[in-house]
C-alpha positions as CSV (number, residue, x, y, z in Angstrom):
1,M,82.4,-69.5,35.3
2,A,84.4,-72.3,36.7
3,S,85.5,-75.2,34.5
4,R,82.6,-77.5,33.5
5,K,84.8,-80.4,33.0
6,A,83.8,-83.5,34.9
7,P,86.9,-85.7,35.0
8,K,86.9,-89.1,36.5
9,N,87.4,-89.0,40.2
10,R,91.1,-89.7,40.8
11,D,90.8,-90.3,44.5
12,S,87.4,-91.8,45.2
13,G,88.2,-92.9,48.7
14,N,89.3,-89.4,49.9
15,K,87.7,-86.0,50.4
16,Y,89.5,-82.7,50.9
17,S,88.0,-80.1,53.1
18,V,89.5,-76.6,52.5
19,L,89.2,-74.3,55.5
20,L,89.0,-70.6,54.6
21,P,89.0,-68.2,57.6
22,T,87.9,-64.8,56.4
23,Y,87.8,-61.3,57.7
24,N,87.1,-58.4,55.3
25,E,87.8,-60.5,52.2
26,R,84.8,-59.6,50.0
27,E,87.0,-58.7,47.0
28,N,89.2,-61.8,47.3
29,L,86.7,-64.5,48.2
30,P,85.0,-64.8,44.8
31,L,88.4,-65.2,43.1
32,I,89.9,-67.7,45.5
33,V,86.7,-69.8,45.4
34,W,86.6,-69.8,41.6
35,L,90.2,-70.9,41.5
36,L,89.6,-73.7,44.1
37,V,86.6,-75.0,42.1
38,K,88.7,-74.8,38.9
39,Y,91.7,-76.7,40.1
40,F,89.7,-79.3,42.1
41,G,87.4,-79.8,39.1
42,E,90.3,-80.2,36.6
43,S,92.2,-82.7,38.9
44,G,89.1,-84.7,39.8
45,Y,89.5,-84.7,43.6
46,N,86.4,-84.7,45.9
47,Y,86.3,-81.5,47.9
48,E,84.4,-79.0,50.0
49,I,85.2,-75.4,50.8
50,I,84.3,-74.3,54.4
51,V,84.2,-70.5,54.8
52,I,84.6,-69.3,58.4
53,D,83.9,-65.6,58.5
54,D,84.5,-63.8,61.7
55,G,81.8,-61.1,61.5
56,S,83.4,-59.1,58.7
57,P,81.9,-55.6,58.5
58,D,82.6,-55.4,54.7
59,G,80.0,-57.9,53.7
60,T,82.2,-60.9,53.2
61,L,79.5,-63.3,54.5
62,E,76.9,-61.9,52.0
63,V,79.4,-62.5,49.2
64,A,79.9,-66.1,50.5
65,E,76.2,-66.7,50.5
66,Q,76.0,-65.7,46.8
67,L,78.9,-68.0,46.0
68,Q,77.1,-70.8,47.8
69,K,74.1,-70.3,45.5
70,I,76.4,-70.5,42.4
71,Y,78.4,-73.5,43.3
72,G,76.0,-75.4,45.6
73,E,75.7,-76.1,49.4
74,D,77.6,-79.3,49.0
75,K,80.7,-77.5,47.8
76,I,80.5,-74.2,49.7
77,V,79.8,-74.6,53.4
78,L,79.2,-71.5,55.5
79,R,80.1,-71.6,59.2
80,P,80.3,-67.9,60.3
81,R,81.1,-66.6,63.7
82,A,79.8,-63.4,65.4
83,K,83.2,-61.8,65.8
84,K,86.9,-62.1,65.3
85,L,88.1,-64.9,67.5
86,G,91.5,-65.9,66.2
87,L,93.0,-68.3,63.6
88,G,93.3,-71.4,65.9
89,T,89.7,-71.3,67.0
90,A,88.7,-70.8,63.4
91,Y,90.3,-74.0,62.4
92,I,88.7,-75.8,65.3
93,H,85.3,-74.4,64.3
94,G,85.8,-75.4,60.7
95,M,87.1,-78.9,61.5
96,K,83.9,-79.6,63.4
97,H,82.0,-79.3,60.2
98,A,84.5,-80.8,57.8
99,T,83.4,-84.1,56.2
100,G,86.7,-84.8,54.5
101,N,89.4,-87.1,55.8
102,F,92.1,-84.5,54.7
103,V,92.0,-80.8,55.6
104,I,93.7,-78.0,53.6
105,I,94.4,-74.7,55.3
106,M,95.2,-71.6,53.3
107,D,94.7,-67.9,53.2
108,A,91.7,-66.4,51.5
109,D,93.5,-63.3,50.3
110,L,95.1,-64.9,47.1
111,S,98.5,-65.2,48.7
112,H,98.2,-68.9,48.3
113,H,97.4,-70.1,44.8
114,P,95.1,-73.2,44.6
115,K,97.2,-74.5,41.6
116,F,99.6,-76.0,44.1
117,I,96.9,-78.1,45.8
118,P,97.2,-81.1,43.4
119,E,100.9,-81.0,44.1
120,F,100.2,-81.2,47.8
121,I,97.9,-84.1,47.3
122,E,100.4,-86.0,45.1
123,K,103.2,-85.3,47.6
124,Q,101.1,-86.7,50.5
125,K,100.4,-89.9,48.6
126,E,104.1,-90.2,47.6
127,G,105.2,-90.7,51.2
128,D,101.8,-91.1,53.1
129,Y,102.8,-87.9,54.9
130,D,100.8,-86.8,58.0
131,L,101.1,-83.3,56.7
132,V,102.4,-81.4,53.7
133,S,103.5,-77.8,54.1
134,G,104.0,-75.3,51.4
135,T,107.5,-73.7,51.6
136,R,108.8,-70.4,50.3
137,Y,112.4,-71.3,51.1
138,R,113.2,-74.4,49.1
139,G,113.4,-75.3,45.5
140,N,111.6,-72.8,43.2
141,G,109.6,-71.4,46.1
142,G,109.6,-67.7,46.7
143,V,107.9,-64.5,47.8
144,Y,106.5,-61.8,45.4
145,G,105.1,-58.4,46.1
146,W,106.8,-57.7,49.4
147,D,109.2,-54.8,50.0
148,L,112.7,-55.5,51.3
149,R,111.7,-54.8,54.9
150,R,109.0,-57.4,54.9
151,K,111.2,-60.0,53.2
152,L,114.0,-59.4,55.8
153,I,111.5,-59.7,58.7
154,S,110.1,-63.0,57.3
155,R,113.5,-64.4,56.6
156,G,114.9,-63.3,59.9
157,A,111.9,-64.7,61.8
158,N,112.1,-68.1,60.0
159,F,115.9,-68.3,60.5
160,L,115.6,-67.6,64.2
161,A,112.9,-70.2,64.6
162,Q,115.1,-72.7,62.7
163,V,118.0,-72.1,65.0
164,L,116.0,-72.2,68.3
165,L,113.5,-74.9,67.5
166,R,115.0,-77.2,64.9
167,P,111.6,-78.1,63.5
168,G,112.5,-80.4,60.6
169,A,110.7,-78.1,58.1
170,S,112.0,-75.2,56.1
171,D,109.0,-72.8,56.4
172,L,107.5,-72.5,59.9
173,T,105.4,-69.4,59.5
174,G,103.6,-70.4,56.3
175,S,100.0,-71.1,56.5
176,F,99.4,-73.2,53.3
177,R,99.2,-76.8,54.4
178,L,97.5,-80.2,53.9
179,Y,96.8,-82.4,57.0
180,K,95.3,-85.7,57.6
181,K,92.2,-84.7,59.5
182,K,93.0,-86.8,62.6
183,V,96.5,-85.3,62.7
184,L,95.2,-81.8,62.5
185,E,92.7,-82.5,65.3
186,S,95.5,-83.9,67.5
187,L,97.8,-80.9,66.8
188,V,95.2,-78.2,67.3
189,G,94.2,-79.8,70.6
190,R,97.8,-79.4,71.9
191,C,98.6,-75.9,70.6
192,V,98.2,-72.9,72.9
193,S,99.5,-70.1,70.7
194,K,97.4,-67.6,68.9
195,G,97.8,-65.5,65.7
196,Y,100.9,-66.0,63.5
197,V,102.7,-68.1,66.1
198,F,100.0,-70.7,65.9
199,Q,101.3,-72.0,62.5
200,M,104.8,-72.3,63.9
201,E,103.7,-74.2,66.9
202,M,101.8,-76.7,64.7
203,I,105.0,-77.7,63.0
204,V,106.9,-77.9,66.3
205,R,104.2,-80.1,67.9
206,A,104.2,-82.3,64.8
207,R,107.9,-82.9,65.2
208,Q,107.4,-83.7,68.9
209,L,104.8,-86.3,68.0
210,N,106.9,-87.8,65.3
211,Y,104.4,-86.9,62.5
212,T,105.9,-87.0,59.0
213,I,106.2,-83.8,57.1
214,G,106.4,-83.4,53.3
215,E,107.1,-80.1,51.6
216,V,106.1,-78.5,48.3
217,P,107.8,-75.3,47.0
218,I,105.2,-72.6,46.5
219,S,105.1,-69.0,45.3
220,F,103.7,-66.7,47.9
221,V,102.2,-63.5,46.4
222,D,101.2,-60.5,48.5
223,R,97.5,-59.9,48.8
224,V,95.7,-58.5,45.8
225,Y,92.9,-56.6,47.6
226,G,92.7,-55.2,51.1
227,E,95.3,-54.5,53.8
228,S,97.9,-56.8,55.3
229,K,97.0,-57.9,58.8
230,L,100.7,-58.1,59.8
231,G,101.7,-55.2,62.1
232,G,103.9,-54.3,65.0
233,N,101.7,-56.1,67.5
234,E,102.0,-59.4,65.5
235,I,105.8,-59.1,65.3
236,V,106.0,-58.7,69.1
237,S,103.6,-61.6,69.6
238,Y,105.7,-63.7,67.3
239,A,108.9,-63.0,69.3
240,K,107.2,-63.8,72.6
241,G,105.7,-67.0,71.1
242,L,109.0,-68.1,69.8
243,L,110.7,-67.7,73.1
244,T,107.9,-69.6,74.8
245,L,108.1,-72.5,72.4
246,F,111.9,-72.5,72.9
247,A,111.5,-72.7,76.6
248,T,108.8,-75.4,76.6
249,T,109.6,-77.8,73.7
C-alpha cells in the first residue's frame, strides 16, 4: 500500500500532472504508480497521473484500470488510444486532459525514479524555470544497467548534439522533465520530430524561444521488466533528426 500520510499541502496553488505514455508495461506500471503516489504523498504536492496507453496487447490498460480503482479516479486518469501513435502525440493527447498547471513527463518503465520529482519541483521554484530537465551527465547523475555499447551510443549521441546544436542543457535525449504547462503546449506545437528525436527538439526549441532551463542530476536505471524499445531504426532516426535540426535551427 502507498503511504497513508496526509502532510499539509506544501504548494496549494499548484498542481502537477504526470504524463505516463505506456506500451506493454503491465509489470512496471503498478510499481511506478505506487512510487509516484508515495513520493507525492510524502511531499504534500497536489498531483494526478495520466496514463496514455497505446493499445498494449499485454493488458497494460486492464492493469491501469485496477490501479484506478485502488487510488481513485481523481489521481489515476486513463486516456487510452487505439494503437501506437508516437511519443509526441501521446503528450499532446495527455495535455488535453491535464488539469495541472505543471506537467511532468517520464518513462513508465522505472528508468526514472519518482524520488527525484520533489527535487524537480524545488528547482523550478528556485529560479522560476520554464522547464526542469533531469540530467545523467552532471553532478552525481549517471546511468546504471547499460552495457558499454549502449553507454557509448548515448554519450556519443549527446556529445554530437551538443557540438552541433549548442542547446544550453547537458542532457538532450533524456525524457524526465517538468514543464510549465503553457510552455509545454507551446513547444509541442512547434516540434515536428517523432520518437527519440522529439525530446531533443523540445530542448532546442526551448532555447530558441528563450525559455529558462533548470537541471537536476538523476540516476537513470535500465528498465526492470520488458524489452528496451531502442533499436537500429531508432538510432538511424536520431541521426537523421539531428542533422535536420542542425540545418533548420
